[in-house]
C-alpha positions in Angstrom: 0.3 0.4 9.5 -1.6 -1.9 11.9 -1.9 -5.6 11.2 -5.0 -7.2 12.8 -4.5 -10.7 14.0 -5.9 -13.6 16.0 -4.2 -16.3 18.0 -5.4 -19.9 17.7 -4.1 -22.5 20.2 -5.7 -25.1 22.4 -3.1 -24.6 25.2 -4.1 -21.8 27.6 -0.5 -21.0 28.6 0.4 -20.6 24.9 -2.5 -18.3 24.3 -1.5 -16.2 27.2 2.2 -16.0 26.2 1.5 -15.1 22.6 -1.1 -12.6 23.6 1.5 -10.8 25.7 3.9 -10.8 22.8 1.2 -9.4 20.5 0.2 -6.6 22.9 3.8 -5.3 23.2 4.3 -5.3 19.4 3.2 -1.8 18.2 2.2 -2.8 14.7 0.0 -5.7 15.7 -3.6 -5.4 16.8 -5.2 -8.4 18.6 -8.7 -9.1 17.5 -9.4 -12.4 19.2 -8.0 -15.5 20.9 -9.4 -18.9 19.9 -8.9 -22.1 21.8 -9.7 -24.3 18.7 -9.5 -24.2 15.0 -13.2 -24.7 14.8 -13.8 -21.5 16.9 -11.4 -19.6 14.7 -13.2 -20.8 11.5 -16.5 -19.6 12.9 -15.0 -16.2 13.7 -13.4 -15.9 10.3 -16.8 -16.4 8.6 -17.8 -12.9 9.6 -14.5 -11.1 10.2 -11.6 -10.2 7.9 -8.2 -10.9 9.5 -4.8 -10.1 8.2 -2.7 -12.6 10.2 -3.2 -15.7 12.3 -0.7 -17.1 14.9 -1.7 -20.7 14.5 -1.0 -23.8 16.5 -0.9 -27.0 14.4 -1.8 -30.0 16.5 -5.3 -29.4 17.8 -8.4 -31.7 18.1 -11.1 -31.9 15.4 -9.4 -29.6 13.0 -5.7 -29.1 12.8 -3.9 -25.8 12.1 -2.9 -27.2 8.7 -6.5 -27.9 8.0 -7.6 -24.5 9.0 -4.9 -22.8 6.9 -6.4 -24.4 3.8 -9.8 -22.9 4.5 -8.9 -19.3 5.2 -8.8 -16.6 2.4 -5.6 -16.2 0.5 -5.3 -12.7 1.8 -5.1 -14.0 5.4 -1.5 -15.0 6.2 -0.3 -17.6 8.6 2.5 -17.9 11.2 2.5 -21.4 12.6 3.4 -21.8 16.3 4.0 -25.5 17.3 6.1 -27.7 19.5 6.5 -30.3 16.7 9.3 -29.6 14.2 8.1 -32.4 11.9 5.2 -30.1 10.8 7.6 -27.5 9.3 7.5 -28.9 5.8 3.7 -29.0 5.8 3.6 -25.4 7.1 5.7 -24.1 4.2 3.6 -26.1 1.7 0.6 -24.0 2.6 2.7 -20.9 2.1 3.0 -19.9 5.7 4.9 -16.6 6.3 6.9 -18.2 9.1 7.1 -21.1 11.5 7.8 -20.6 15.2 9.0 -23.7 17.1 7.8 -23.7 20.8 9.2 -22.6 23.1 10.1 -19.4 21.5 11.0 -16.0 23.0 9.9 -12.5 22.1 12.9 -11.9 19.9 12.0 -14.9 17.7 8.3 -13.8 17.7 9.2 -10.3 16.7 11.3 -11.5 13.8 8.4 -13.5 12.5 5.9 -10.6 13.0 8.3 -8.2 11.3 8.4 -10.5 8.3 4.6 -10.3 8.2 4.7 -6.5 8.4 7.2 -6.4 5.5 5.0 -8.6 3.4 1.8 -6.6 4.1 3.7 -3.3 3.4 4.9 -4.6 0.1 1.5 -6.0 -1.0 -0.4 -2.9 0.0 2.2 -0.7 -1.7 1.9 -2.6 -4.9 -1.9 -2.5 -4.7 -1.9 1.3 -4.2 0.6 1.8 -7.1 -1.6 -0.2 -9.4 -4.7 1.8 -8.3 -2.9 5.1 -9.0 -1.6 4.0 -12.4 -5.2 3.0 -13.4 -6.6 6.3 -12.2 -8.6 8.3 -14.9 -9.9 11.2 -12.8 -9.7 13.0 -9.5 -12.3 14.8 -7.4 -11.1 18.1 -5.9 -12.8 20.5 -3.6 -13.3 24.0 -5.1 -15.8 26.7 -4.1 -17.5 24.3 -1.7 -18.1 21.7 -4.4 -16.4 18.4 -5.3 -15.4 18.8 -9.0 -14.5 15.8 -11.2 -11.2 16.4 -13.1 -10.6 14.1 -16.0 -6.9 13.6 -16.1 -6.7 13.4 -19.9 -8.0 17.0 -19.9 -5.3 18.4 -17.7 -2.6 20.6 -19.2 -0.6 21.3 -16.0 -0.9 21.9 -12.3 0.5 25.1 -10.8 1.2 25.7 -7.1 0.1 29.0 -5.6 1.1 29.0 -1.9 -1.3 26.5 -0.2 -3.4 26.1 -3.3 -3.1 24.5 -6.7 -4.3 25.9 -10.0 -5.5 23.2 -12.3 -5.3 24.2 -16.0 -7.5 22.3 -18.3 -7.9 22.0 -22.1 -10.4 24.5 -23.5 -10.7 26.3 -20.3 -9.5 29.9 -20.0 -9.6 30.0 -16.2 -8.0 27.4 -13.8 -9.7 25.5 -11.1 -8.4 26.4 -7.7 -8.2 23.9 -4.9 -6.5 23.7 -1.5 -3.8 21.1 -1.7 0.0 20.7 -1.8 1.7 19.8 -5.0 3.5 16.9 -3.2 0.2 15.4 -2.1 -1.2 15.7 -5.6 1.9 14.1 -7.1 1.3 11.0 -5.1 -2.2 10.6 -6.6 -1.1 11.0 -10.3 -0.2 8.1 -12.6 3.6 8.0 -13.3 4.5 8.2 -16.9 1.6 10.6 -17.6 2.5 13.4 -15.3 5.9 14.8 -14.2 7.0 17.4 -11.8 9.4 19.7 -13.5 9.6 22.6 -11.0 8.7 23.1 -7.4 5.6 24.9 -8.6 4.6 22.8 -11.6 3.5 19.3 -12.6 2.9 18.9 -16.3 0.8 16.5 -18.3 3.3 15.0 -20.6 0.8 14.4 -23.4 0.0 18.2 -23.3 3.6 19.3 -24.1 3.8 21.0 -27.5 7.4 22.1 -27.7 10.6 21.9 -25.7 13.1 24.7 -26.0 16.3 24.1 -24.0 15.1 24.2 -20.4 11.6 25.3 -21.2 8.4 23.4 -21.8 5.8 25.1 -24.0 2.1 24.1 -23.5 -0.1 26.3 -25.5 1.0 29.9 -24.9 2.6 29.1 -21.5 6.3 28.6 -21.0 7.3 26.5 -17.9 11.0 26.3 -16.9 12.4 22.9 -15.9 14.4 23.5 -12.7 17.8 22.0 -12.1 16.4 19.6 -9.4 14.0 18.0 -11.8 16.0 18.3 -15.0 17.7 14.8 -14.9 14.4 12.9 -14.8 12.9 15.1 -17.5 15.9 14.8 -19.8 15.8 11.0 -19.3 12.1 11.0 -20.4 13.0 13.1 -23.5 15.8 10.7 -24.4 13.7 7.6 -24.0 11.0 9.1 -26.3 13.2 10.7 -28.9 13.7 9.3 -32.4 17.3 10.5 -32.7 
């Protein structure tokens, strides 16, 4: 994951130093250097930026002032020679505070903190999106078919393909995809992998007999690798 960033500092030497640090950090992508908070504010009016390395004491508009004007999704790492601004920096929820002069190790520690934050937030966002998913589009016979997830009975792997078995359909839909990739796109709690070749829709399960799931007239064996998770699900949803 690349984090796009800008550097804002009115000292040319500081701009050059931080630019060098950014360029040798693999997960950072430098979009712009600004020599004033005003210039940065103008740039941010038309560009979306993840992270700002931001000096505090600058003429016309301070770094603290700028931090209050940027979108909440844009995070700040303050870079300043004045330790007395630390409290103000944390009041505006800066990710970190680098006290000049700082070396690359200190810079990398702060940048890594930013990376961890963005990874966490984007992961949570994706999980929420997947959980809310109601349908999928899959490619089959040169067409993109909409699959309503509440109509799915189960998915069956067939070499490099997947058979999608739907309610009230006698023939499955065949699509080129791995079961692992599909599993990542399905809402947890609604679908469960029970075998290396099967993912079942839990609401479609009619009967469970020992290690077999019965959906309509199809029996699907729960393999040993997936049995603990499946048994835990049954236990949590059993009346006895």
